[in-house]
N, C-alpha and C positions, 0 to 999 in steps of 0.2 A: 504493500500500500504506500509506503514511504517513497519508493521509486516512482510509482505512478504519480504521486503528488508533485514530486520534483520535476518529472517530465512535463506535467501540465503547466507548472509555474514557468519553466524555461520556455515552453512553447508560447505561452502568453507574452512573456517578456520579449522574445525574439520577434514575434509578430508585431507587437506594439512598437518595438524599436525600429523595425523596417518602415512602418508607416510614419513614425516621427521623423526619420531621416528623409523620407520621400517628401513630406510636406515642408520640411526645412529647405530642401532643394528648390521646391516650387516657390517658396518665399524669397530665396536668393535670386531666382530668375525674374519673378514678378515684382518684388518689392512691396512695401506697404503703402506707398504713395498712390493715391487714386486720382485719375484724370478728371478734372473738372470741366465737363463739356457744357457749352452754352448754345442756345438756339433762340432766335427771335420768334419762332412759330409758337402759337398757343392753340393747339387743337382742342376739340371738345372732349371733356373728360367726365365720366360718370363715377361718382363716389358713392358706394353702397355701404350702408351701416346696418347689419343684421342685429336685432336686439331681442333679448328674452330676459325679462325681469332685471332691467338695468336702470332702475329709477334713480340710483345714487350717482351714476357715472355718465348717463346718456347726454346730459346737458353739456358737460365739459368736452365730451367727444365731438359733438356737433359744433360747438363753439370753435374748437381747434380747426375744424374743416373750413368754416366760413372765414377764419383768420388766415387762411392760406394766401400766400402771395401769388395769386392767380386771378385772371379776369373773371368776374361774376358771370358774364354772359357766355363764357366758354366752359362752364362747369355746371353739372346738375347733381343734386344730393338726393339719393333715394334711401329712405329708412324703412326697413321691413320689420314690423313688430310681429314677432313669431308667437302670437298667443300669450303674451305676458299676463300674469295674474296680479301684478302689483300696479303701481302708478306710472309705468313707463309710457303708456299711450297718452295719458294726461300731460306728462312732462313734455313730450314731443309736440303735442298740439299747442301748448302754451309757448314753447320756443318758436314755433312757426308763426304764431300770431304776433310775437314780438319782433320778428324779422321778416316783414312782408316783402321786402325787396330781394330776398334770397330765393333761389330756385330749389325749394325743398319739397319733396313729395313723401307722404306717409302712406304706407300700405299695411293694413291690418289683416292678418290671416291667422287661422287656427294653428296651434303648435304642431309643426311638422319636422322640425330640426333645422340645423344651420344650412345644410346642403340645399334644401328646398328654398330657404330664404335667399340664398345666393343666386339660385337660378331664377327666382321670381324677379329679382333686380336685374339680372343679366338679360332677361327677355325684354324688359322695358328700356334698357340702356340705349341712349342716343349718342353716347360718346365714342370717339375713335379709340379711346383708352378706357379701361374699366379697372377700378381699384376698390378693394373692400377694406373696411376698417372696423375691427372689433369694437363693440360698444363700451368696452372698459379701457380703451386706449386713446391716446392723443397724438397729434402729429405736429412736428415743427413747421413753422410758417414757410420755410424755404424748401421743404421736402419735395413737393411735386415738381417744382420748376427745375430742381437739380436732377430729378430722376428721368424725366421724359427724353432729354437729349440722348440718352444711352440706347434708346430704341433705334437710333439711326444705324447701329451695327446690324449686319445681316443676320436674319433668322432669330433675333431676340424676341421671345414671346412674353417674358416677364422680367421685371426689374424690382429688386428687393431693397428696402432701406435697412439701416442699422437699428436694431431693436434693443432698447434698454428698459430695465425695470424702473418704474416711476416712483421716486421718493421712497426708497427702501428704508424702513425704520427698524423692524425687528431683525434679530440675527439671522433668522431663517430667510427673510426677504433679501438680506444682504448677501447671503450665500448664493441665492438664485441670481442675484445681480452679477456676481462674479461668473457664474455659469453662463449667463447670456453673453457676456463679453467674450469669453473663450469660444463659445459655439459660433458666434458671428465672425470671430477672427478666422476660425477654420473654414467657415463658409466662404469667406473672401478668398482664401487660398483655393478652395474647391472651384470657385467661379472662374479662376484662371484656366482650368482645364475642363470646364463645363461638367462639373460633378455635383452641382447643387441638387439635392433630392427633396427639398421641402421649401415651399413658399408660404411663410406664416401669415395668419389672419390680419395682423396689424399693417395695413397699407402696402400690401404687395400690388404692383401695378401690372396689368396685362393688356395686350392688344386684344380688343373686343372681338374682332373678326376671327382671330386664331382661337380664342377661348370658345367661341360658338362652333367653330369648325371641328373641334375635337370632342364636342358633345356637352360642354359645360361641366358643372361640378357633379360628382357622384353623391346622390342624395341619401344613400344608405351607408355611407362610410364613416368610421369613427374619426378618421383624420383626413378630411376632404382636401386640406391644403397639401398634405403629402401626396395623396393620390393624384391630384391634378398635376403636380410637379413631375411625378413619374410618367404620367401619360404624355406630357409635353416632351419629356426626354424620349419616350417611345417613338414619337413622330419627328424626332431629330431637331427639336427647337432648343434654343438656348435660354438659360435662366441666369441672369446676372445679379450678383450680390454686391451692393455698395456699402461703404463704411463711412460715407460723408453725411447724407441725409438721415435725420434721426426721427424715430417714433418711440413713444413711451407707453408701456403697458403695465397692467397691475399684476403682481405676483401673488400666488396663494399665501395666506398668512399662517396657516396651521399645517402641521405634519399630515393630518388626515386629508386636507385639501390638496397638498402636494402629491401625496400617494395616489389619490383619485385621478388627478391630472396626468401623472406619469404613467399610471396603469393604462389609461386610455391612449396616450401617445404611443407607448411601446406595443400595445396590443394592435393598434392601428398600423404601426410600422410592420409588425410581423405579418399581418393579414395582407397588406399591400405588397410586401416583398414576395409573398406566395402568388399574389395576383399577377405580378409582373416577373415571375421567375424566369421567363424566357429571355429576359434581358441579361441575366446573370452569366458572366463569362462569355458573353456574345460580342464578338469583335466588331459587329456592325455599330455598336453603341460606344465604341472607343473606351476611354478611361472610366466612363460612367458604368459600363457593363462589366469591364474587367476588374476595376478597382473598387468603385464606390458601392455598388450593390452588394458584393460579397462582404465588404467591410461592415456595412450597416447591420446585417444580421449576425455576422460572426462576432462582432463586438458584444452583442447581447448574449450570445451563447457563452462566450468566455467569461462574461460578468457573472452569469448564473453558476457556471462550473467553479470558478474561483471562490465565489461566495459560499457555496456548499462545502468545498474542500477546506476553506478557512474555518468554518464553523465546526467541521468534523475534527480538524487537527487541533484547534485551540479550545474547543468547548466540550465536544462529545468524548474525545479520548481522555482528556484530563479528568472529567467526571467519572468515566468508566474506571480509570486507574485508581481514583480515590475510593470508589465503591469497593473495588477488589481489595485494596489495602485495609480498608475499614473492616471488611468481612474477615480478613485474615487475623485481625486482632479482636474479633468479636465486638466490633463497634465500640471499643474502649477509647473514647475521645481524649481521655487524660494521657494515655500512652502515645496517641498520635501527636498531640501537641508537645509532649515531652521530648519526642524524637524529631520534631520538625526542624529541618535544616534551613533555618531562616538565614543564617549567615554563611551558607555554603556558596560563596561567590565564585570560588574556583570551579566548582561543578557547573555553575551557571555559565561562566565565561568559556570554559573549555568545551562545554557541551553545545554551545551555540552553533547554528548553521551559518557560518560567515558568508558563504556564497549567496544564500537567500537574503541576508542582511545587506550585502553589497548591491544586489539587484534592487532591493527596496530603496536604498540610498540614492542610487543612480536614477531610479524612477522619480524620486522626489526632486532631484536636481532638474530633470527634464520638465516636470510639472511647474516648477518655479520659473524656469525660462519661458515656458509657454504663457504663463500668467503675465510675466513682464511684457512679452511681445503683444499680448492681447490688450493690455492697458495702453501701450504705446500706440497701437493701431487705432484704438477707439478714443484716444485723447483723454484718458482718465489719469488722475494723479495718485501717487502713493502717499496717502496720509498715514499718520501713526495708527489710527483706528483700523484702517484697511490692512496695514502691514502686520499688526500684532494681534488682531482679533478676527476680522472678516476672512482674510486669506487662510490663516491656519484653520479656522472653522470650516471653510470650504474643503480644504485638504482632508480633514478628519470626517466630516459629515456627509459630503456629497456622494462619495463612493458607496457608502452604506445605504443611503436613500435609493440610489439607482439600482443597486444590487437587489434590494428588497422588492422594488417595483418590477424589475425584470423577472425575478423568481415568481412573483405573484401572477405575472402574465402567463408564464409556462404552466402553472397550476390551473389557472382559469381556462386556458385553451385546451388542456387535457380533459378538463371537466365539461367542456363545451359551454362555458359561461362567457358570453360576449354581450356586453351591455349596449343599449342604444346610445346615440350621441348625447 
């Protein structure tokens, strides 16, 4: 069993090291600097906001849209109220009444899920470009005007902004804030070789004609943003990730909410990887098929395996050994504590697996370098609080949360438990 565990650890280490070096090479070739493109054209844009029970955030979301540095006559705002049971509809109607000069339409429908709400807006859209904005998110005023010029590149179907957690206050929110910076840093690198596999809900911009030509959004999918991205890749379109234009979203505030969100994300990822399994190792799809698709699912598999092996090695085996030893002395706790080798440092030091410790240390160095590059790319500063509290908490907590979420996904899928959106 020890040899098997060592083999798995080394395999995961070498696999991760390969991808780390690969992305560092991409970074050296592409750099972190983003080209700021400009255009005097102001095409018609449809901005869709799907909403379900968002009475506390919808006003700020719509306000950020009308504050966009973009001509009013060249934009339309469609809000789809997907059967909200709170005061969302009332809040939207009041907002529209207070802004009569804005082109805002409200559509009320029974609750059918986000995918249906997106397609409802897509059918009505008059814009050459179509962007969706989650009702708990806000967008920087210069975001749209900085994103549209990037569609001039051939075959670009979607352009994505830099997404950050808005006003993180609790430690859990700040941990997610670090996670978002790192993920968007990697997505920027993926964009260089057209490997972006998900276009998130907060202000992803699409060419309307292309979106309609591929069939719109999947209405029964747990992660419709990931599914539409994979479908665009299937039809050989490009998805471009930017790190200049910013959008701000709300992060879950409790561990339960984080777990629920990540369970849906990773379950949707697994289902969609299976749906588009023909892209895996398919040379027709370049780096996306050969590299990105296998990595997405394999990363989840390795996470689950390492999580189970870690629990077995550091929890189950010590408890088992303790039980055997206690049984041998007839559960005489006095004898156990009397002979406890608390100060047997020599045994601890010489019995340590220094190879695994070295791997863990090197992995920590790589993680710190990645965090540094992510901060630099996203224009964030290293404050004392971030250096001594947030980042260490991220390094300690994030992996555990992800491992538990991925493990729960495997259990749910084995049991056939797939929730609705």
